[in-house]
N, CA, C and O of each residue as an XYZ file, in Angstrom:
852
protein
N     201.340    176.321    147.657
C     201.925    175.711    148.632
C     203.386    175.227    148.138
O     203.527    174.706    147.032
N     204.155    175.375    148.775
C     205.565    175.047    148.567
C     205.886    173.489    148.048
O     205.660    172.498    148.743
N     206.377    173.456    146.880
C     206.450    172.131    146.369
C     207.982    171.607    146.472
O     208.962    172.132    145.943
N     207.956    170.649    147.142
C     209.484    169.801    147.150
C     210.108    169.747    145.910
O     209.434    169.629    144.887
N     211.554    169.834    145.880
C     212.082    169.620    144.816
C     212.153    168.487    144.094
O     212.393    168.515    142.887
N     211.941    167.324    144.798
C     211.809    166.108    144.146
C     210.454    165.939    143.337
O     210.350    165.250    142.323
N     209.505    166.612    143.886
C     208.114    166.475    143.204
C     207.999    167.178    141.832
O     207.044    166.913    141.101
N     209.008    168.125    141.438
C     208.976    168.769    140.464
C     209.467    168.081    139.055
O     209.229    168.504    137.924
N     210.045    167.173    139.336
C     210.710    166.404    138.041
C     210.069    165.278    137.801
O     209.989    164.846    136.652
N     209.479    164.594    138.931
C     208.740    163.333    138.663
C     207.780    162.680    139.383
O     208.034    162.978    140.550
N     206.896    162.017    139.369
C     206.046    161.518    140.512
C     206.874    160.883    141.438
O     207.868    160.238    141.103
N     206.475    161.052    142.685
C     207.336    160.684    143.863
C     206.795    158.967    144.123
O     205.726    158.392    143.915
N     207.924    158.599    144.592
C     207.594    157.047    144.946
C     207.206    156.990    146.617
O     207.534    157.930    147.341
N     206.414    155.695    147.204
C     206.201    155.802    148.351
C     207.431    156.412    149.065
O     207.404    157.467    149.699
N     208.577    155.571    148.874
C     209.898    155.867    149.761
C     210.120    157.306    149.759
O     210.453    157.833    150.821
N     209.995    157.944    148.813
C     210.212    159.532    148.574
C     209.218    160.171    149.447
O     209.655    160.950    150.294
N     207.951    159.968    149.378
C     207.061    160.435    150.126
C     207.160    160.286    151.635
O     206.896    161.171    152.449
N     207.598    158.986    151.918
C     208.020    158.866    153.352
C     209.097    159.607    153.828
O     209.098    160.101    154.956
N     210.171    159.730    152.899
C     211.478    160.654    153.231
C     211.092    161.930    153.326
O     211.697    162.636    154.133
N     210.063    162.479    152.571
C     209.699    163.963    152.600
C     209.159    164.094    153.951
O     209.677    164.922    154.700
N     208.133    163.343    154.371
C     207.369    163.473    155.552
C     208.314    163.543    156.981
O     208.069    164.214    157.983
N     209.347    162.730    156.771
C     210.365    162.407    157.870
C     211.088    163.834    157.856
O     211.189    164.308    158.987
N     211.574    164.564    156.906
C     211.920    165.623    156.836
C     211.327    166.897    157.568
O     211.808    167.698    158.370
N     209.948    166.742    156.899
C     209.212    167.990    157.688
C     208.609    167.801    159.101
O     208.096    168.636    159.846
N     208.828    166.366    159.279
C     208.513    166.082    160.700
C     209.653    166.325    161.733
O     209.396    166.451    162.930
N     211.110    166.397    161.163
C     212.025    166.643    161.838
C     212.257    168.240    161.819
O     212.651    168.786    162.850
N     212.047    168.891    160.806
C     212.050    170.355    160.599
C     210.938    170.912    161.506
O     211.332    171.751    162.316
N     209.652    170.619    161.531
C     208.867    170.938    162.694
C     209.360    170.802    163.820
O     209.450    171.849    164.461
N     209.794    169.690    164.408
C     210.559    169.828    165.884
C     211.753    170.969    165.850
O     211.834    171.586    166.912
N     212.475    171.273    165.068
C     213.754    171.813    164.834
C     213.013    173.457    165.061
O     213.154    174.133    166.080
N     212.299    173.819    163.961
C     211.608    174.951    163.916
C     211.008    175.595    165.433
O     211.338    176.610    166.046
N     210.087    174.640    165.704
C     209.208    174.916    166.825
C     210.050    175.093    168.075
O     209.582    175.812    168.957
N     211.370    174.461    168.282
C     212.275    174.648    169.222
C     212.993    175.850    169.118
O     213.008    176.609    170.087
N     213.722    176.198    167.858
C     214.832    176.830    167.880
C     214.324    178.203    167.146
O     215.077    179.173    167.237
N     213.186    178.339    166.476
C     212.569    179.640    165.462
C     213.390    179.202    164.204
O     214.364    178.450    164.203
N     212.778    179.849    163.081
C     213.448    179.887    162.041
C     214.788    180.495    161.756
O     215.528    180.012    160.899
N     215.080    181.459    162.404
C     216.704    182.024    162.585
C     217.486    181.084    163.314
O     218.661    180.879    163.010
N     217.032    180.613    164.068
C     217.844    179.784    164.772
C     218.205    178.319    164.624
O     218.959    177.616    165.296
N     217.356    178.016    163.411
C     217.386    176.489    162.853
C     218.576    176.436    161.670
O     218.909    177.484    161.117
N     219.168    175.218    161.332
C     219.736    175.138    160.371
C     219.468    173.653    159.626
O     218.907    172.684    160.137
N     220.045    173.755    158.236
C     219.747    172.635    157.526
C     220.353    171.380    158.432
O     219.667    170.421    158.785
N     221.568    171.533    158.703
C     222.311    170.606    159.394
C     221.407    169.850    160.509
O     221.196    168.637    160.547
N     220.906    170.862    161.439
C     220.233    170.241    162.578
C     218.947    169.550    161.977
O     218.551    168.530    162.540
N     218.240    170.043    160.837
C     217.014    169.361    160.469
C     217.525    167.946    159.820
O     216.919    166.881    159.938
N     218.820    168.148    159.074
C     219.256    166.738    158.900
C     219.493    165.735    159.748
O     219.035    164.612    159.537
N     220.292    166.047    160.885
C     220.568    165.156    161.945
C     219.277    164.640    162.757
O     219.294    163.565    163.356
N     218.200    165.456    162.730
C     216.849    165.356    163.204
C     216.021    164.042    162.655
O     215.335    163.185    163.211
N     216.463    164.330    161.132
C     215.859    163.332    160.434
C     216.482    162.066    160.049
O     215.973    161.285    159.246
N     217.669    161.873    160.684
C     218.670    161.002    160.272
C     219.113    160.589    158.925
O     219.182    159.467    158.424
N     219.471    162.068    158.331
C     219.496    162.044    156.868
C     220.828    162.912    156.615
O     221.249    163.724    157.438
N     221.469    162.630    155.316
C     222.518    163.780    155.190
C     222.152    164.693    154.764
O     221.064    164.631    154.191
N     222.815    165.904    154.820
C     222.452    167.150    154.414
C     221.951    167.281    152.841
O     220.994    167.996    152.543
N     222.656    166.560    151.919
C     222.560    166.589    150.474
C     221.285    165.769    150.232
O     220.628    166.096    149.244
N     220.827    164.731    150.998
C     219.705    164.192    150.943
C     218.417    165.012    151.295
O     217.345    164.857    150.710
N     218.612    165.802    152.201
C     217.537    166.871    152.597
C     217.397    167.854    151.463
O     216.306    168.132    150.967
N     218.637    168.409    151.042
C     218.427    169.345    149.957
C     218.033    168.678    148.679
O     217.618    169.452    147.816
N     218.071    167.476    148.387
C     217.456    166.846    147.255
C     215.728    167.033    147.406
O     215.004    167.167    146.419
N     215.280    167.017    148.654
C     213.627    167.254    148.622
C     213.248    168.492    148.970
O     212.038    168.720    148.958
N     214.106    169.478    149.327
C     213.811    170.883    149.810
C     214.864    171.632    149.617
O     215.733    171.579    150.487
N     215.070    172.494    148.480
C     216.188    173.029    147.891
C     216.885    173.967    149.137
O     218.097    174.175    149.183
N     215.941    174.485    150.111
C     216.414    175.482    151.129
C     215.481    175.387    152.417
O     214.355    174.891    152.436
N     216.136    175.935    153.449
C     215.355    176.118    154.650
C     214.162    176.587    154.705
O     213.229    176.191    155.402
N     214.210    177.854    153.601
C     213.066    178.503    153.703
C     211.806    177.670    153.182
O     210.648    177.723    153.596
N     212.378    176.842    152.100
C     211.151    176.038    151.448
C     210.473    174.979    152.338
O     209.294    174.629    152.276
N     211.430    174.529    153.180
C     210.676    173.602    154.386
C     210.010    174.202    155.336
O     209.163    173.606    156.001
N     210.318    175.465    155.513
C     209.466    176.161    156.686
C     208.195    176.706    156.010
O     207.145    176.640    156.650
N     208.194    177.248    154.752
C     206.889    177.696    154.070
C     205.953    176.481    153.870
O     204.736    176.571    154.034
N     206.608    175.293    153.493
C     205.519    173.857    153.578
C     204.801    173.852    154.806
O     203.572    173.831    154.863
N     205.633    173.873    155.881
C     205.153    173.554    157.234
C     203.911    174.703    157.757
O     202.846    174.440    158.315
N     204.486    176.100    157.347
C     203.512    177.012    157.793
C     202.488    176.832    156.894
O     201.435    176.727    157.524
N     202.313    176.746    155.671
C     201.204    176.568    154.928
C     200.170    175.634    155.561
O     199.026    175.876    155.946
N     201.083    174.178    155.565
C     200.306    173.156    156.268
C     199.542    173.475    157.498
O     198.384    173.115    157.713
N     200.300    174.191    158.299
C     199.831    174.358    159.766
C     198.366    175.426    159.389
O     197.182    175.183    159.625
N     198.837    176.360    158.884
C     197.599    177.499    158.514
C     196.237    176.845    158.197
O     195.143    177.118    158.690
N     196.608    175.736    157.079
C     195.221    175.188    156.476
C     194.887    174.402    157.648
O     193.685    174.376    157.915
N     195.698    173.730    158.441
C     194.743    173.090    159.333
C     194.143    173.683    160.596
O     193.273    173.209    161.326
N     194.832    174.871    160.689
C     194.499    175.667    161.797
C     193.024    176.354    161.857
O     192.384    176.703    162.850
N     192.652    176.446    160.320
C     191.507    177.268    160.089
C     190.188    176.379    159.699
O     189.058    176.748    159.379
N     190.774    175.010    159.849
C     189.661    173.872    159.728
C     188.254    174.376    160.632
O     187.110    174.590    160.230
N     188.783    174.459    161.870
C     187.578    174.615    163.128
C     186.804    175.798    162.618
O     185.590    175.602    162.548
N     187.258    177.053    162.224
C     186.803    178.299    161.782
C     185.787    178.017    160.511
O     184.579    178.255    160.518
N     186.489    177.501    159.505
C     185.613    176.804    158.331
C     184.381    176.195    158.550
O     183.418    176.397    157.810
N     184.349    175.405    159.597
C     183.164    174.505    160.047
C     181.998    175.403    160.885
O     180.949    174.893    161.278
N     182.302    176.615    161.064
C     181.564    177.733    161.865
C     180.435    177.596    161.051
O     180.645    177.672    159.840
N     178.980    177.364    161.529
C     177.948    177.211    160.650
C     177.006    178.274    160.882
O     176.377    178.395    161.934
N     176.901    179.149    159.757
C     175.585    180.223    159.922
C     174.387    179.545    160.144
O     173.609    180.165    160.869
N     174.020    178.512    159.760
C     172.702    177.856    159.970
C     172.597    177.262    161.474
O     171.509    176.949    161.959
N     173.677    177.151    162.084
C     173.729    176.406    163.670
C     173.252    177.247    164.560
O     173.015    178.441    164.373
N     173.100    176.610    165.573
C     172.910    177.327    166.714
C     174.059    177.966    167.382
O     175.006    177.237    167.680
N     174.121    179.410    167.700
C     175.181    180.078    168.208
C     175.836    179.571    169.106
O     177.048    179.478    168.912
N     175.359    179.149    170.188
C     175.794    178.535    171.600
C     176.850    177.150    171.290
O     177.959    176.892    171.758
N     176.061    176.463    170.377
C     176.464    175.391    170.122
C     177.765    175.578    169.124
O     178.796    174.996    169.458
N     177.764    176.241    168.101
C     178.805    176.775    167.302
C     180.131    177.339    168.113
O     181.275    177.007    167.803
N     179.878    178.054    168.974
C     180.829    178.883    169.667
C     181.599    177.760    170.423
O     182.816    177.603    170.325
N     180.841    177.057    171.124
C     181.277    175.980    172.199
C     182.191    175.276    171.317
O     183.387    175.118    171.564
N     181.500    174.794    170.124
C     182.377    173.772    169.325
C     183.766    174.350    168.932
O     184.834    173.752    168.810
N     183.484    175.640    168.769
C     184.820    176.184    168.168
C     185.848    176.132    169.327
O     186.925    175.553    169.187
N     185.554    176.641    170.268
C     186.210    176.799    171.518
C     186.895    175.398    171.820
O     188.103    175.379    172.060
N     186.143    174.210    171.815
C     186.828    172.912    172.280
C     187.694    172.444    171.015
O     188.669    171.735    171.265
N     187.435    172.764    169.718
C     188.247    172.153    168.857
C     189.497    172.861    168.730
O     190.536    172.244    168.493
N     189.465    174.316    168.893
C     190.760    174.861    169.242
C     191.553    174.451    170.453
O     192.783    174.459    170.390
N     190.907    174.084    171.583
C     191.530    173.424    172.450
C     192.351    172.300    172.102
O     193.545    172.097    172.321
N     191.474    171.602    171.511
C     191.881    169.969    171.150
C     193.347    170.151    170.188
O     194.356    169.463    170.343
N     193.190    171.159    169.257
C     194.370    171.269    168.312
C     195.552    171.934    169.168
O     196.682    171.795    168.698
N     195.424    172.617    170.332
C     196.328    173.031    171.217
C     197.041    171.934    171.631
O     198.231    171.711    171.412
N     195.932    170.976    172.492
C     196.529    169.730    172.897
C     197.204    168.972    172.182
O     198.258    168.559    172.665
N     196.815    168.539    170.786
C     197.424    167.645    169.809
C     198.462    168.198    169.129
O     199.341    167.425    168.746
N     198.583    169.564    168.848
C     199.611    169.970    167.932
C     200.422    171.263    168.653
O     200.517    172.369    168.121
N     200.919    170.949    169.809
C     201.413    172.056    170.129
C     202.742    172.488    169.414
O     203.193    173.618    169.602
N     203.251    171.751    168.745
C     204.566    172.135    168.140
C     203.964    173.185    166.889
O     204.309    174.356    166.736
N     203.224    172.617    166.262
C     202.583    173.295    165.157
C     202.057    174.772    165.576
O     202.050    175.744    164.821
N     201.625    174.755    166.906
C     200.952    176.049    167.216
C     202.390    176.983    167.702
O     202.384    178.125    167.241
N     203.195    176.746    168.279
C     204.577    177.289    168.450
C     205.210    177.789    167.085
O     205.753    178.884    166.931
N     205.060    176.861    166.171
C     205.854    177.189    164.666
C     205.102    178.458    164.304
O     205.665    179.499    163.966
N     203.646    178.277    164.411
C     202.959    179.661    163.725
C     203.229    180.773    164.620
O     203.513    181.848    164.091
N     203.184    180.686    166.037
C     203.434    181.924    166.751
C     204.765    182.341    166.738
O     204.945    183.476    167.181
N     205.690    181.766    166.371
C     207.099    182.094    166.150
C     207.031    182.957    164.899
O     207.466    184.106    164.981
N     206.516    182.506    163.719
C     206.451    182.789    162.470
C     205.598    184.613    162.466
O     205.979    185.544    161.757
N     204.585    184.654    163.328
C     203.785    185.750    163.659
C     204.785    186.634    164.412
O     204.824    187.829    164.117
N     205.485    186.215    165.230
C     206.304    187.145    166.317
C     207.509    187.787    165.221
O     208.015    188.884    165.455
N     207.873    187.028    164.093
C     208.879    187.311    163.217
C     208.394    188.476    162.376
O     209.203    189.202    161.798
N     207.198    188.648    162.305
C     206.305    189.613    161.717
C     205.772    189.111    160.140
O     205.593    189.855    159.175
N     205.584    187.655    160.191
C     205.071    186.728    159.276
C     205.667    186.872    157.941
O     204.921    186.886    156.961
N     206.923    186.980    157.809
C     207.665    187.183    156.685
C     207.182    186.095    155.401
O     207.117    186.356    154.200
N     206.889    184.861    156.064
C     206.629    183.867    154.725
C     205.125    183.736    154.463
O     204.725    183.253    153.403
N     204.303    184.153    155.403
C     202.741    183.824    155.028
C     202.301    185.255    155.090
O     201.073    185.175    155.133
N     202.612    186.437    155.116
C     201.908    187.628    155.201
C     200.806    187.594    153.872
O     199.674    188.031    154.079
N     201.124    187.121    152.641
C     199.861    187.345    151.594
C     198.747    186.463    152.086
O     197.569    186.789    151.939
N     199.144    185.273    152.708
C     197.856    184.270    152.986
C     197.628    184.865    154.279
O     196.823    184.077    154.775
N     197.855    185.831    155.190
C     197.289    186.331    156.429
C     196.123    187.538    155.758
O     194.975    187.792    156.121
N     196.896    188.081    154.731
C     196.049    189.400    154.214
C     194.991    188.776    153.061
O     194.044    189.484    152.718
N     195.140    187.627    152.553
C     194.332    186.784    151.771
C     193.281    186.112    152.306
O     192.303    186.682    152.789
N     193.453    184.678    152.239
C     192.461    183.823    152.461
C     192.123    183.874    153.931
O     190.960    183.705    154.298
N     193.231    184.133    154.895
C     192.852    184.186    156.388
C     191.813    185.272    156.509
O     190.690    185.131    156.995
N     192.374    186.463    155.965
C     191.233    187.507    156.117
C     189.664    187.298    155.846
O     188.688    187.455    156.579
N     189.806    186.853    154.410
C     188.659    186.349    153.631
C     187.689    185.363    154.495
O     186.466    185.471    154.404
N     188.203    184.557    155.197
C     187.713    183.564    155.882
C     187.119    184.054    157.183
O     186.008    183.728    157.599
N     188.060    184.959    157.852
C     187.419    185.613    158.923
C     186.225    186.826    158.618
O     185.226    186.950    159.327
N     186.466    187.513    157.672
C     185.205    188.268    157.356
C     184.113    187.573    156.990
O     183.031    188.132    157.170
N     184.123    186.450    156.502
C     183.151    185.902    156.359
C     182.510    185.297    157.384
O     181.330    185.061    157.128
N     182.962    184.890    158.692
C     182.523    184.444    159.725
C     182.062    185.518    160.572
O     181.110    185.385    161.342
N     182.902    186.862    160.403
C     182.259    187.930    161.138
C     180.999    188.427    160.908
O     180.299    189.077    161.685
N     180.691    187.974    159.457
C     179.255    188.407    159.088
C     178.126    187.356    159.681
O     176.952    187.657    159.897
N     178.662    186.194    159.878
C     177.779    185.080    160.523
C     177.476    185.682    161.963
O     176.364    185.543    162.473
N     178.418    186.294    162.538
C     177.943    186.648    163.677
C     177.336    187.684    164.042
O     176.550    187.628    164.987
N     177.519    188.568    163.528
C     177.011    190.084    163.028
C     175.506    189.841    163.132
O     174.709    190.420    163.871
N     175.198    188.543    161.946
C     173.827    188.443    161.657
C     172.818    187.477    162.855
O     171.592    187.379    162.898
N     173.715    186.939    163.623
C     173.484    186.269    165.213
C     172.889    187.515    166.074
O     171.761    187.531    166.568
N     173.814    188.511    166.157
C     173.354    189.455    166.941
C     172.293    190.463    166.576
O     171.665    191.099    167.422
N     172.129    190.572    165.316
C     171.223    191.512    164.670
C     169.874    190.646    164.857
O     168.883    191.370    164.949
N     169.622    189.333    164.929
C     168.737    188.637    165.088
C     168.386    188.346    166.465
O     167.460    187.597    166.776
N     169.198    188.995    167.345
C     168.845    188.833    168.820
C     169.118    187.581    169.474
O     168.522    187.220    170.489
N     170.119    186.843    168.831
C     170.159    185.517    169.197
C     171.649    185.400    170.012
O     172.008    184.276    170.362
N     172.510    186.572    170.308
C     173.477    186.828    171.134
C     173.723    188.353    171.306
O     173.441    189.279    170.544
N     174.324    188.352    172.514
C     174.574    189.742    172.964
C     175.473    190.642    171.786
O     176.189    189.987    171.029
N     175.435    191.963    171.658
C     176.437    192.710    171.009
C     177.674    192.587    171.096
O     178.083    192.763    172.244
N     178.665    192.291    170.134
C     180.062    192.467    170.323
C     180.747    192.735    169.329
O     180.172    192.903    168.253
N     181.973    192.832    169.409
C     182.730    193.003    168.632
C     183.425    191.387    167.648
O     184.244    190.647    168.194
N     182.955    191.146    166.362
C     183.103    189.705    166.310
C     184.760    189.511    166.119
O     185.344    188.481    166.457
N     185.291    190.451    165.635
C     186.770    190.309    165.128
C     187.486    190.096    166.402
O     188.342    189.232    166.590
N     187.034    191.012    167.307
C     187.648    190.774    168.891
C     187.464    189.382    169.413
O     188.365    188.740    169.953
N     186.043    188.885    169.186
C     185.653    187.654    169.818
C     186.228    186.528    169.320
O     186.260    185.478    169.961
N     186.781    186.682    168.002
C     187.512    185.740    167.291
C     189.161    185.627    167.747
O     189.811    184.624    168.042
N     189.455    186.660    167.703
C     190.815    186.825    168.354
C     190.941    186.382    169.702
O     191.876    185.644    170.014
N     189.948    186.823    170.672
C     190.019    186.475    172.043
C     189.997    184.592    172.081
O     190.717    183.907    172.807
N     189.077    184.129    171.197
C     189.058    182.699    171.428
C     190.470    181.978    170.868
O     190.975    180.968    171.357
N     191.052    182.846    169.568
C     192.420    182.471    169.253
C     193.188    182.457    170.496
O     193.684    181.392    170.862
N     193.368    183.708    171.308
C     194.367    183.858    172.152
C     194.407    183.061    173.301
O     195.444    182.660    173.829
N     193.014    182.788    173.766
C     192.852    181.883    174.896
C     193.146    180.330    174.952
O     193.633    179.644    175.850
N     192.729    180.041    173.814
C     192.918    178.502    173.341
C     194.480    178.323    173.013
O     195.099    177.453    173.625
N     195.101    179.086    172.107
C     196.363    178.666    171.838
C     197.492    179.237    172.924
O     198.674    179.274    172.582
N     197.152    179.599    174.009
C     197.822    179.838    175.257
C     198.073    178.659    175.821
O     199.034    178.628    176.589
N     197.430    177.617    175.636
C     197.807    176.220    176.293
C     198.672    175.469    175.534
O     199.059    174.384    175.969
N     199.036    175.884    174.457
C     199.977    175.182    173.465
C     201.512    176.222    173.783
O     202.532    175.953    174.418
N     201.163    177.265    173.144
C     202.394    178.467    173.216
C     202.847    178.410    174.574
O     204.072    178.348    174.670
N     202.190    178.414    175.681
C     202.823    178.662    177.018
C     202.520    177.461    177.913
O     202.079    177.483    179.062
N     202.809    176.521    177.237
C     202.449    175.015    178.028
C     203.143    174.650    179.167
O     202.669    173.967    180.076
N     204.425    175.167    179.117
C     205.438    174.821    179.856
C     204.922    175.869    181.432
O     204.780    175.343    182.536
N     204.743    177.174    181.202
C     204.256    177.768    181.891
C     202.832    177.531    182.746
O     202.620    177.895    183.903
N     202.078    176.943    182.006
C     200.725    176.599    182.534
C     200.988    175.321    183.468
O     200.498    175.300    184.597
N     201.752    174.272    182.998
C     202.048    173.173    183.700
C     202.467    173.461    184.954
O     201.939    172.873    185.898
N     203.557    174.480    185.185
C     204.386    174.842    186.146
C     203.344    175.499    187.271
O     203.358    175.163    188.455
N     202.648    176.264    186.835
C     201.585    177.033    187.612
C     200.653    176.395    188.178
O     200.382    176.516    189.373
N     199.938    175.490    187.210
C     198.955    174.297    187.961
C     199.446    173.426    188.862
O     198.741    173.035    189.792
N     200.922    172.950    188.670
C     201.375    171.815    189.453
C     200.920    170.448    189.067
O     200.063    170.184    188.223
N     201.614    169.606    189.803
C     201.520    168.088    189.609
C     199.935    167.597    189.553
O     199.515    166.704    188.817
N     199.230    168.293    190.394
C     197.927    167.736    190.715
C     196.944    168.366    189.673
O     195.958    167.663    189.451
N     196.995    169.272    189.149
C     196.197    169.913    188.261
C     196.690    170.221    186.698
O     195.986    170.654    185.786
N     198.006    169.896    186.657
C     198.592    170.285    185.388
C     198.712    168.913    184.078
O     199.444    168.899    183.088
N     197.788    167.943    184.500
C     197.859    166.799    183.628
C     196.797    167.011    182.491
O     196.210    168.058    182.220
N     196.704    166.020    182.002
C     195.756    166.028    180.664
C     194.275    166.693    180.895
O     193.545    167.140    180.010
N     194.046    166.654    182.119
C     192.659    167.054    182.524
C     192.758    168.751    182.483
O     191.737    169.430    182.584
N     193.911    169.271    182.346
C     193.896    170.873    182.160
C     193.182    171.049    181.090
O     192.439    172.026    181.188
N     193.117    170.504    180.135
C     192.365    170.836    178.684
C     190.755    170.798    179.112
O     190.030    171.764    178.869
N     190.376    169.882    179.616
C     189.035    169.719    179.824
C     188.470    171.117    180.896
O     187.427    171.755    180.753
N     189.541    171.309    181.969
C     189.082    172.166    182.921
C     189.191    173.535    181.992
O     188.325    174.381    182.215
N     190.121    173.813    181.027
C     190.134    175.109    180.432
C     188.974    175.137    179.476
O     188.493    176.244    179.232
N     188.373    173.894    178.804
C     187.283    174.066    177.868
C     186.018    174.557    178.619
O     185.151    175.234    178.067
N     185.968    174.127    180.062
C     184.735    174.436    180.832
C     184.910    176.139    181.207
O     184.074    177.035    181.088
N     186.261    176.197    181.677
C     186.252    177.902    181.963
C     186.101    178.523    180.893
O     185.331    179.478    180.996
N     186.621    178.324    179.704
C     186.325    179.141    178.537
C     184.948    179.292    178.156
O     184.477    180.401    177.902
N     184.189    178.083    178.097
C     182.893    177.950    177.825
C     182.022    178.958    178.633
O     181.187    179.584    177.980
N     182.116    179.209    180.053
C     181.452    179.717    180.915
C     181.767    181.438    180.629
O     180.972    182.378    180.649
N     183.098    181.421    180.389
C     183.562    182.727    180.152
C     182.773    183.587    179.058
O     182.287    184.717    179.108
N     182.833    182.606    178.035
C     182.501    183.419    176.589
C     180.935    183.315    176.618
O     180.299    184.300    176.245
N     180.277    182.201    177.031
C     178.880    182.076    177.015
C     178.266    182.881    178.008
O     177.127    183.286    177.774
N     178.798    183.174    179.038
C     178.168    184.189    179.981
C     178.495    185.597    179.329
O     177.586    186.419    179.448
N     179.365    185.921    178.819
C     179.758    187.298    178.536
C     178.631    187.521    176.927
O     178.181    188.615    176.585
N     178.449    186.538    176.362
C     177.708    186.670    175.095
C     176.232    186.634    175.305
O     175.414    186.972    174.450
N     175.875    186.094    176.797
C     174.366    186.009    177.020
C     173.724    185.184    175.598
O     173.005    185.786    174.801
N     173.971    184.233    175.484
C     173.354    183.594    174.153
C     172.248    182.749    174.708
O     172.324    182.046    175.716
N     170.963    182.944    173.735
C     169.755    182.626    174.016
C     169.255    181.643    172.766
O     168.110    181.742    172.324
N     170.244    180.660    172.221
C     170.009    179.816    171.346
C     169.401    180.476    170.236
O     169.076    179.833    169.238
């Protein structure tokens, strides 16, 4: 994980930690709106209410701020997949995974857009993480799904593409939120859209996988 410049020389005080978090919060807003290339340290400093030199005291470069955010987001984003339990009931595990991913799209839309922008740019800052820890975790959960299929507990499927499908359908509600709300309109585009989406996706995936417990 990218280490803030201020943390390399001495133990951080509470005020330093608060300033670092304020910088990362500002950077998240700027990066998720403008993308990495369209963002500047000046914009981040203004959003954080700090001077540019003050920001650079904590993070030497724009890349350091971006990488710290991306690594934090990736770690958070993988929590629901880590919780995927091989000893659990397939239907319960998949339903839970769908709902947790939707909850993350609802609660962390900026983080989702930040991650999507990184991927669209070719993942220049996290390619090693994608090919390393992410792939290892997905490979592990793929074997869980294959074991369920082999045991006759769910229909035959391609586990990789099942996971990709859950990612794409759930994260759509964060990355394309403006489009979703525009199409649903005032009546259906409120907070209830996430519960509506959860019910639909559960029906879609459960029906396709013909899970029998």
